[in-house]
C-alpha positions in Angstrom: 15.5 1.4 30.5 17.9 -0.2 27.7 19.4 1.3 25.0 17.8 1.6 21.7 18.2 -1.4 19.2 17.7 0.0 15.8 16.3 -2.5 13.4 15.9 -1.6 9.4 12.3 -3.0 8.7 11.4 -0.7 5.3 12.0 2.2 3.3 10.4 5.1 1.8 9.4 4.7 -1.9 7.8 7.9 -2.9 5.1 10.6 -2.0 1.7 10.0 -2.0 -1.2 12.3 -2.4 -1.0 16.1 -1.3 -0.8 15.8 2.4 2.5 14.4 2.6 1.7 10.8 2.4 4.5 8.2 1.9 4.6 5.0 0.0 6.4 2.2 1.9 7.8 -1.0 0.9 9.3 -3.7 3.7 12.4 -5.2 3.2 13.0 -8.7 2.8 11.9 -11.2 6.0 10.0 -8.4 7.7 6.1 -9.0 8.3 5.2 -5.7 10.3 2.4 -4.5 11.3 2.1 -0.5 11.6 -0.8 -1.0 14.1 2.1 -1.9 17.0 4.6 1.0 15.9 3.9 4.6 17.2 7.3 5.7 16.1 9.7 4.9 13.5 13.4 6.2 12.8 15.3 7.5 10.1 18.8 8.0 9.9 20.3 11.7 9.1 23.9 12.6 9.5 24.7 9.2 11.8 21.6 9.9 14.2 18.2 8.1 14.1 15.6 10.8 14.1 12.2 9.9 15.3 9.1 10.4 13.2 5.9 9.4 14.6 3.2 7.9 12.8 0.0 10.0 12.4 -2.0 7.5 10.3 -1.2 4.6 8.1 -3.0 2.3 5.6 -2.1 -0.9 4.1 -4.6 -1.5 1.0 -3.8 -4.1 -1.6 -0.4 -4.7 -0.3 0.4 -0.8 -0.6 1.5 0.7 2.6 0.9 4.6 3.0 2.0 6.4 6.0 1.3 9.8 7.4 3.8 11.2 9.5 3.6 14.0 12.2 5.0 17.6 10.9 5.1 16.1 7.1 2.1 18.0 5.8 3.2 18.6 2.0 4.6 16.6 -0.7 7.8 18.7 -0.9 8.6 17.8 2.9 7.8 14.4 2.3 10.0 14.1 -0.5 12.9 14.4 1.6 12.3 11.3 3.0 11.9 9.4 -0.2 14.4 6.7 -0.5 15.4 6.5 3.0 15.5 3.5 5.1 12.9 3.2 7.9 14.4 1.9 11.3 12.3 0.8 14.6 13.5 0.5 18.2 13.2 -3.3 18.5 13.4 -2.8 22.3 10.7 -0.8 22.8 8.2 -2.3 20.1 7.9 -5.7 21.5 5.6 -7.0 18.7 7.9 -5.9 16.0 11.0 -7.5 18.0 9.6 -10.7 17.6 12.2 -12.6 15.3 9.0 -14.4 13.8 8.0 -11.0 12.5 11.3 -9.5 11.7 14.5 -12.0 11.7 16.5 -9.2 10.8 16.7 -8.2 14.3 18.8 -11.1 14.9 21.7 -9.6 12.7 25.0 -9.1 14.9 24.0 -11.8 17.5 26.5 -14.2 18.8 25.4 -17.8 17.9 26.1 -20.6 20.0 25.4 -24.4 19.7 24.9 -25.0 23.6 27.8 -23.1 25.2 30.0 -23.3 22.3 30.6 -19.9 20.2 29.9 -20.5 16.5 30.4 -17.2 15.4 28.3 -14.2 14.3 24.9 -14.0 12.5 25.8 -12.1 9.7 23.0 -12.2 7.2 19.7 -13.6 6.4 18.2 -15.1 3.1 14.6 -16.0 2.4 14.2 -19.2 0.5 10.9 -20.8 -0.3 10.7 -23.4 2.7 12.6 -21.1 5.4 15.0 -18.2 6.5 18.5 -19.3 6.6 20.8 -17.8 9.0 24.6 -17.1 7.7 26.9 -17.2 10.7 30.6 -16.2 10.1 32.7 -18.2 12.3 36.2 -17.3 14.1 38.2 -18.8 11.2 36.4 -16.9 8.5 34.1 -19.5 7.5 30.5 -19.7 7.2 27.9 -22.0 8.5 24.3 -21.9 7.4 21.6 -22.9 9.9 17.7 -23.0 9.3 16.0 -20.5 11.4 13.5 -22.5 12.6 11.9 -23.2 16.1 13.1 -26.8 16.1 16.8 -25.5 16.4 16.3 -22.4 18.2 17.0 -23.1 22.1 16.9 -19.5 23.2 17.4 -15.9 22.1 18.8 -13.5 24.7 18.4 -10.1 23.8 20.1 -8.5 26.4 23.2 -10.1 25.4 22.7 -10.1 21.9 23.1 -14.0 21.5 21.1 -16.9 19.8 21.5 -20.4 21.2 20.8 -23.3 18.7 20.3 -27.1 19.5 21.4 -28.5 16.1 21.4 -32.1 14.9 24.9 -33.5 14.8 26.8 -33.1 11.5 24.7 -30.0 10.6 27.4 -27.7 11.2 30.0 -29.6 9.5 28.0 -29.8 6.0 
């Protein structure tokens, strides 16, 4: 079994109702279906604490989660404003970069076999998601994160391999 790979996907906004439900907001670049997720994690004192999803609803774009053992607004309030993580290794659907490109943060980026640098951040633009890669010389390269340019993603090595048109990284 591989080590967990925690990826931030959302955060708790506020309590909802009288049974300990919580309203959730997904972070940028994430399209997550909670039907594919059994357990979420919340960071507490440097540790990722698991919370099992009892039920969820997604009405009019509002995501409401009910977690096991969170049965009152008071216990739910402790989780408000906390980030929600998933284990991308065990949640295969969520680990798909199309649903959650943020799982690629920290990956080593290659053009063929040549190391370009580390994928540090992603930004969403109307047409596409852009990957920002920090090079060894403290420069920055922007690469569109689309299927045409991605040759392979190796989750075990934390590497993404690109096949890029000549001159793209020289811009």
